[in-house]
N, C-alpha and C positions, 0 to 999 in steps of 0.2 A: 411389658404392658404399661400403658400411659394412665396414670391416676389423676392427671390434671384435667382442667376444663378443656373442652374441645374448642376449635377455632371460633365457632359461632358464639359460644358462651363467653369466651374472652372478649370478643367484639362487643357483645351486649354489655359486659361489665365496663369496658373502656368507654363506650358511648354514654352510659349513665353517669360515670364518674366525671367525664368531661362536661356533661350537661350541668351537673350540680356545681362544679367548679366555676362555671361561667355564668350560669343563670339563677342558681338558688343556693348561694353560699350561706354561711352562718349568720350573716347580717339579716338575710331574709328570714331565717329561722327565728331570730330575735323579734322581728316585726310580728310574725304570726304568734309567737309565744306570748307577746304582750297584748295581742288583740282580744276582742271580746268573743269572737266566733271560733278562732283557731283554724280558720279556713283561708286558703289562698287559691282563689278560683283560677288565676292564671297558671299556677303550678299544676293544678288539677288537670286543666285542659292540655297543657304542654306534655305531661306524662301520658295522658290518654293518646295524644298524637304520636308519641314515641312507641305506642303499642304495649305499654306496661300491663294494662288490664287484660289483654288478650293473649298473653304469652302461652298459657296452657289451654286455651280455648281452641276447638277444632276450626279448621280453615273455613268450612262452610258457614260458620257463624261469625266470621270476621276476625278470627284469631290466628295465631301462628302455629298451632298444633304441636306445641312442645310439651315438656314435662315439668314435674315439681323441681327438679334440679335447676332448670332454667329460671323458674320463679324464685328459687333460693338465691341465685346470683343477683337478681334484682333486689330482693329483700335485704341482702347483705349491704348493698350500696345505699339503700334507704336508711338502714341503721347507722352506717358509717357517716352519713351526713345529717343524722338526727332529723330526717325529713318530716315536716309537720303536715298533718292532714289525715283524711279518712281512707288511707290506702289499704292498710292491712285487712280491715274488716270487709272492705269492698271486694277485695280479691277472694277472701274466704267465702263470701256470699256467692260470688260467681262460680267458685268451685262446687259449692253445694248444689246450685241450680244445674250446672253443667253435668255433674255426676249423677244426680238423683232426680232431676226434673224430667217430665215427659217431653216428647218432641215439640208439642205445642208450647209448653212453658219455656223451653230453651229458645225456640224461635221468637217468642213474644218478648222475652226480657234480655237475653244474652247480648244480641248485637248492640242494643242501646247502652247496656252496662259497659261493654268493651269500649264504645265510643266516648264514654263519660257523660252521655246525655241523661242517664239515670244514675243515682247514687244509692248504694245499698249498704246495709249493716247487718250484723248477726247478733242475736240475743241468746246467749248461752247460759250465763251464770244465774242462779237463783239464790235468794237470801240464805246465808249460812255457808257461803263459799262452795256451793254445789255447782261445780264447773262441768262435770263429766256426765255423759248421757245416762249412765246407770243411777245417777243421783237426782235427775230431774223429776219434779213432781207434776209439772204442767202436762196435760194430756188432751188428746182429741183435737178436732179441727176448730171447735169453738173454745177460744182461749180465755181463761180467767186466771189471774195471778200476777206475780211480779217477776220481772227479769232485771237484775242489777248489773252494774258495771258494763253497760252497753256503750260501745264507742259511737260517738256522733249520732245519737238517736234523733235529735232535732233536725229536721230537714231531709231525713233519709226518705227516698222514694219507695224503697222496698226494705222490709225487715224480715230476715230469715230467722225464725224462732225455733229453738230446739225444744222438743217435747218427748215424752216417753214413747210416743208412737212414730217419731220421725220429725222431719223438718216441716214447718208450715210457713208459707209466705204471706205476709200482711202488707198491704200497701200503706205508705205513709199518709198520715192525715185521716185514717179510717176512724169512724166514730167508735168511742169506747177505749181508745188508746191514749193514755195520759203520759206525757214526758216530764220527768222530774230531773232537772239538771243538777249535777254534783260538781263540787270543786275537785280538781285533779292536780296532784303534785306535778305530773308531767303535762305541761300545757301545750306540748306539740301534738297531743292526742286527748280530746275531750270525752268525758264520759257522763252518763246519766242512767236513770232507771226508767223502765217502762211498766206501767200498770195496765193490765188488760182486763176489761170488764165485758165478758161474753162477746168477744170479738171473733167473727167468723173469718178464718183465713183459708188459704188454698194449699192443701198438703202437697208435698213433693212425693212422687210415686216411689222412688227408690228407698231402700232401707239401710244402706251402709252409712249410717250417721257417724260411726266411729272413724271411718276413713277421712271424712271431712275434718273431724277434730284432729286427726293425725297431721293433716295438711297444715292446719292452724298452728299446731305445736312446732312443726319444723320451720315454718315461716317466722315465727316469733324467735326461735333459736337463731335463725339466720340474721335477724335484726340485731340480736345480742352479739353475735360474732363480729358483725361489722362495727358496732359501737365499741366493743372491746378493743378492736384493732386501732380504731381512731384514738382511744384513750392512750394506748401505748405510744402512738406517734406524737400526740400532743405532749405527753410527759417527757419523751425523749427530746423533742425540740426545745421544750422549756428548760430542761436540764443543761442545754447548750447555751442558753441565753442568760439565765438568772445567775447573778454573781453574789458570792459571799466571801469575805476576807480576801478580796482581790482576784478571785478565780471563779469560773463558772462551777455550779454545784455538781455538774457532771463529772468533775475531777474527783469527787469524794467517793471513797470506796463504798460507803453505806448506800449512797444514791445509785451507784452502779449495781449493787446487789438488788435494790428495789426494782430497777428497770429490768434486770435479768429475770427476776421472779415474775414480773408483769408479763414479759414476753413468753415465758414458759406457760403462764396461765391462759393467755388469750390466743396465741398463734395457732395452736392445734385445734381450736374450736371449729374453724371452717371445715376441717377434714371430717370431724364428727358429723357436722350438719350435712355436708355433701354425701356422706355415706348413708345417713338417714333418708335423704331424698332419693339416693340410688336404690335403696331397699324398697321404697314406696313405688318408684317408677317401674321396677322390675318384678313387683309382686312377691318379694322374698318373704318367708314366713316370719322373720324377725322385724318387719317394718314398723309395727306398732311399738315394739319394745325400744327400737332405736329412736323413734319419734319422741317417746317419753324421756329417754336418756339425753337426747340432744337438748330438749327444752330445759330439763332440770339442770344439766351441767353448764350449758352455755349461758343461761340467764344468771345462774349463781356466780359464775366467774366474771361476767360482765359487771355485776354489782360490786364485786370485790375489786375489780380493776378500776372502776370509776372512783371508788373511795380512795384507793391508793393514789390515783392521779390527783385528786383534790388535796390529799395530804402532801404530795410532793410540791404542788404549787404553793403550799403554805397559806397564809392569811388571805391572799387575793383569791384563792380558789373557792372561798366561801362567800364571795361577793356576787351581787346581782350582775355586775358588769362582765364577769368572767364567763367565757363560753363553756367551760367545763361543767357548769351547772346543768346544761341541756342533757349531757350524757349521764350525769349522776341521777337525775330525776327520771330519765328514760329507762335507766337500768333498774331502778326500783319498780317501775311500772312493768317492765318485761318479766321481772322475777315473780311478781304477784299475779299477773294476768294469766288466765287459764289454769291457775292452780300453782301453789308454791312448789319448789323443788322437792320437798319432802313427800308431797302427794304423788308425784310421778316416780320417785325412787321406790316408794312403797308399791306402786303398780308393777314396776320392773321386778321387784322381789317376789311378788305373787306370780308373775309370768314365769319366773325361773323356778318356782316351787320352793322358794326359801321360806315362805311364810304362808299361812292359810288366809291371812287378812282378817281373822276374827279378833 
């Protein structure tokens, strides 16, 4: 039995890696990182042209008709390259509308979202770190309240809002929606809060909100797996170049141990993420559990790997000029966004019957 990616998935990975190596390297990341908007319109349109946004969208709506595992391949490459921009939340919003929207809603919005002509975001978290559907207080189709930690809320054409009753779509610029921008440690992805004052939205007909959250968790885990692997590669290459006492530091046993530990931490992550996506695509009963496990473990290990990489670089690793900063800050974001690892490990414990959760 073959547990690797199939030929088409490997081709997708190779195509995206080649694109970023030639068209959107870390110099481009730095430009966006230091910009006011955090947006690169050319990169947005190029990735739309490569079909990134339509990977899991049905062919009749302009997509490729593939699954979450294929999306995971793309998300891994985005994380590996610390890709800046509103990609994650846009794809999650597409998943929400594709899975839960009516035929009219899908036909009205999905083709333009796939083409990149519309930009969407998702508003999930409520004050107090309430990330999950069972914790949301906002209810009904007339929305009042606050959603925090929303990715790229300014300029979004569609906002998919999580409520106790399901998802509600609000068009950007609607009266009664106030955007409050916030400083983000990870400037490859900008965040803000949204304040809703009796805003009438359009509910999505479907009710499987948890499934969309599972997709978001797995995609974030894939981003972390890709970023962790890049940290390992950067640390290994630097150990071959940096010299102390007349030899490269890679000759020192302590550094070899650090690199070995780093490899043990990050290389198995993509297998965990792949399996979580496989469970989801095939409707296996443990799909929600493995989505939670993938998010908690992959983002935790990414943050650990990024810290170790900075330490191995030494003093230069803490400077603004060093590219390692992109991955360290992104790892902190991935770990916190959608809930800390402890939140999802507690969910897994409840699913396994190890605790009542009281």
